C-alpha positions in Angstrom: 106.8 117.8 115.5 110.5 118.8 115.5 111.6 115.4 114.2 109.1 115.6 111.4 110.4 119.1 110.5 114.0 117.8 110.3 112.9 114.9 108.2 111.0 117.3 105.9 114.1 119.3 105.2 116.4 116.3 104.8 114.1 114.8 102.1 113.7 118.2 100.4 117.5 118.6 100.3 118.0 115.0 99.1 115.6 115.7 96.2 117.5 118.8 95.3 120.8 116.9 95.4 119.2 114.2 93.1 118.2 117.0 90.7 121.8 118.2 90.7 123.0 114.7 89.9 120.7 114.5 86.9 121.7 117.9 85.7 125.3 116.8 85.8 124.4 113.6 83.9 122.6 115.8 81.4 125.7 118.0 81.0 127.9 114.9 80.5 125.5 113.6 77.9 125.6 116.9 76.0 129.3 117.2 76.4 129.9 113.6 75.0 127.1 113.8 72.4 129.3 112.9 69.4 131.1 110.0 71.1 127.8 108.6 72.3 126.4 108.8 68.7 129.6 107.1 67.4 129.3 104.2 69.8 125.5 103.9 69.1 124.4 103.5 72.7 121.0 102.2 73.6 118.4 103.8 74.1 120.0 106.8 72.2 121.5 110.1 73.1 118.3 112.1 72.7 116.4 109.8 75.0 119.2 110.0 77.6 119.1 113.8 77.5 115.3 113.8 77.8 115.3 111.3 80.7 118.0 113.3 82.6 116.2 116.6 82.0 112.9 115.1 83.1 114.3 113.7 86.4 116.4 116.8 87.0 113.4 119.2 86.7 111.1 116.7 88.5 113.4 116.3 91.6 114.1 120.0 91.7 110.4 120.8 91.7 109.7 118.1 94.3 112.4 119.5 96.6 111.3 123.1 96.2 107.6 122.3 96.7 108.5 120.2 99.7 110.3 123.2 101.1 107.3 125.4 100.4 105.1 122.7 102.1 102.6 122.3 99.3 100.0 119.6 100.1 100.5 117.7 96.8 104.3 117.7 97.0 104.4 114.6 99.1 102.5 112.5 96.5 104.5 114.1 93.7 107.8 113.1 95.4 106.6 109.6 95.9 105.5 109.2 92.3 108.8 110.7 91.1 110.8 108.3 93.3 108.9 105.4 92.0 109.4 106.4 88.4 113.2 106.9 89.0 113.3 103.4 90.6 111.5 101.8 87.7 113.6 103.7 85.1 116.8 102.6 86.9 115.9 99.0 86.7 114.6 99.1 83.1 117.8 100.7 81.9 119.9 98.4 84.0 118.3 95.1 82.9 116.4 95.6 79.6 118.3 98.4 77.9 121.9 97.6 79.0 124.2 96.4 76.2 125.9 94.0 78.5 123.5 93.2 81.4 124.7 91.3 84.4 123.0 88.0 85.3 120.2 88.4 87.8 122.1 86.6 90.5 124.6 89.4 90.5 122.0 92.1 90.9 120.0 90.8 93.8 121.8 92.8 96.5 121.4 96.0 94.5 117.8 95.2 93.9 117.2 94.7 97.7 119.1 97.9 98.5 117.2 100.0 96.0 113.8 98.6 97.1 114.7 99.5 100.7 115.6 103.0 99.7 112.4 103.3 97.7 110.3 102.1 100.7 112.2 104.5 103.0 111.5 107.5 100.8 107.8 106.6 100.2 107.2 105.9 103.9 108.9 109.1 105.0 106.8 111.1 102.6 103.7 109.3 103.7 104.6 110.1 107.4 105.2 113.7 106.6 101.9 114.0 104.7 100.0 112.4 107.6 101.8 114.7 110.1 100.8 117.7 108.0 97.2 116.5 107.8 97.0 116.0 111.6 98.4 119.5 112.2 96.0 121.1 109.8 93.0 119.2 111.1 93.9 120.2 114.7 94.1 123.8 113.7 90.7 123.6 112.0 89.1 121.9 115.1 90.6 124.5 117.4 89.1 127.2 115.1 85.7 125.6 115.3 85.8 125.4 119.2 86.7 129.1 119.3 83.8 129.9 117.1 81.4 128.0 119.3 82.3 130.0 122.4 
């Protein structure tokens, strides 16, 4: 139980740190707006601002709702992690102006898949731990009612 509690707080703090990273990226995009427009980056400055705002708010909400121990926060965090993984690889391979050959990206792909699996499995374990605790509390309440 104590290990699950520590893992719970670690993941929540990591989500909040990821939101800060995306907020900083949003600030850098807004600060260099004119230069980004001059160099005609792909997929566009407005889209970069939208994506960074989306992930910043999403990771902030996921972290806060994990700290508040909402039941749906675990699924929300897993979905958001998967979306961030997918967006990272779409922007790295399809939208990049000078993409690297696939042979130079294999190691990063393996590392990012491992991080994605680690985060999803951790959230799944925390969710199952929460369900076990809540079901044991409900069963103990039913036993007390029967006496």
